[in-house]
C-alpha angles and dihedrals in degrees: 000000000000115000124229090251092052090049091052092048090050091050092046090059090059094058111106112225091222089059102035134040137175092033108183137173121208132195122202116190115199126174098283108014145035114228121202128201134182121197133175139172118243107230096213098047101026089224123136114237131194130207114237108211092195096057096022090230132132107226136178112263108246110257096014122135 
């Protein structure tokens, strides 16, 4: 089974550099779980997006831009 980190890495490889910049992955380790996030800035809109692992969608971060 593919881990959350592996899924984010795979998705990151699909992002075209001419469409996305400042692509970053973050890991937050709380007491029981590790949480992973991937964010990137859309070049054309200037808005920051995040990848939702649950829905497998790239969505604008609320309040960005």
